[in-house]
Steps between C-alpha positions, in 0.01 A plus 500: 500500500229641729439345840236745620260215569711367785360446846527768772838604620686377806520686826693819576846340499567345156830355617327289763176395337477178301215598274178690440200488724156370417346660190148588397317216329473676160881564493572135577266395219680729255835356607383148431364601161832661399700201624289247310506716188884510500518124544250446220691729261825317575343156451354606164807682364809328641639229272603224461281292731531123514558190707867457426816694443476876468119494507496320837749753644276785384196336661690450828617861506150622417374310804772644724441856376123465540544373856733792580248748359209338686702539819427875478178412681671351804384659830668821621669327795700275270863498630723761338792267435276239342346769279848613391598143410176440310523823299870452422431143385209624291724757327759229426223278360376789283847552352534125443165496319622777269812295428322169438199622302510608136244779540194625684417728790689323775681824585175620664577273795820695569326837483223410742722310743743793523209743550364284778846482659500880523160483665546212743869520594688774679714735293835321485372148428262642239782681321712185516225297329459773237876501432504120472215507250664772290835322484358155425245614243754736338753217475241263354398749231865577428587136438169429330508785247874547478760770554386691192205645692655578839307822562167338421565183694635663813236774494223241477663279762569779746143626462375194689631664819308824449163378645663490845457879506125469441478243779690722745285802412183296539613379840585855610161625389320226690713567807392865488135399471539255784672762715206735445257224592696422815508870589123518449450192719725648769308826486173310530628305801619823659161660438322203658733515802443873531125454477513230768708727722250779450215266592678386816580860592139600451385204710731614777361852479142374513590277796636800687188701419275219620703475818482874559126516439382180666753389759502817707135584461369153571736463797375828647135415435543158656672650804218749569229240440670267747522789745132574456418134554707494821338822626150361458552282807589808703175674415682821408297591192687824440827321456331236287353772282838674475674178391223434250525852359876466468460174309245668276734790429773252410263337251437838337872569490561159343259588222696820431824305495348244264412784264857627513626150421265469202629835374856378534434174317342699220800734509280803548680807633413593857551852640781438748452790742120472514505121533768509770307767694178296482684190614653676802166652600327162472754365749385760753768768456466850358744766395802274540616503136791725401590549135830663403666559166353560155196272476496305173291223350649154547440193285188304591700204631719721721196683634325176585805354672555817705139478617537133585817565700325780688201275565722223635693739724180660638345159566810379681505819710134453595561139592828524686476853641131567571427856605837629376534817298571468127712718271513444124742686271514495121811658350553566130868535405652538157577131455290328766180496700515422872214380719551506878247362750589553865305410811566569867496247782178314569260646753291185519546125499630371167304227328687172509473214256345704219654526154659272246859615543511584129451876530863608527603242241238634261619858550861404430397311186304795368784745555757259352293458184500878461876519541484670840591428862295451815610536859286411799585495868440642847563862590762534771505877544288810453142570604379170348758290683365148549296522185559368149591647162466371145677689223475407131722677244385440144694615197315725262 
């Protein structure tokens, strides 16, 4: 007897689950319709029915079988042991109804209860219920019809255990569907987490770009404007004009840097060598860039981060070692690209109290995101002894 209209299957482990999960509304409605139809057929066909003797026993067993069949609609979290007891008792009641009644379709109760046992119970209890139904119903038919029809009686009786297979197959099918749904949900959650990570990463990159563009430039502009304001009291207009011009040049440089940042956020490709040369010249140094190795085009993100690291290193050199010589080297190897920014010792007074302290952190974050390494520290030997060097090695 088919049980394809059962509710959705239990979770991944059939030996541990007590029953199916919640079902779509249209499936539940079909289940109720089938259940009520079976009960109605039994009530109409099973005889005798009365208020005493055999008729009263038939009525009582009809009630018990109907209640056992209606219990198919119990919630999925119904305890497994209680479900086993209920289904086993229902099978016994079905066999008793076959014994007590003189005819009718009472055997339908056994078919549907066994099918539901295969669907709701784990494998071993379901097979036990099926075996119980086959033995009881086979014995009832044997004693009811007689030993002259053993093949017919036992075949018909044993067939009441067959629907357990349909129930097990239905449960397995629903488990497979549920596993696919769970996999899809997991994939969706992973995609959302990945998207959130990408958003946070992009926010961090934008924050570093804003820091590189605004923090250094605004700090330098503010410093020269304060210097100009202090020089006004001295009456030295030349120095005032020089401080003002320097602040103005920093404003122009900030505009260039803002353009570079906009290009980076739009993921436009910047020419690395030309952009790096322009950046160095805008900082007041010429012919200090050395390029070695086979020049190749780098991804837009790598190019932008190399430029930002160079910008940070040049700004730090100008702030902490004013008047010092600068040397910038860009080396293209087979598996990496190396940027080195070196400055000599300061020839003037370093500016104190300027900067956010985020520059070196930002450089390390950029290089780490690209899978590279960054080293920064003072030079203790060579012609630039007393100076500072920043070296970023980026894979690719």
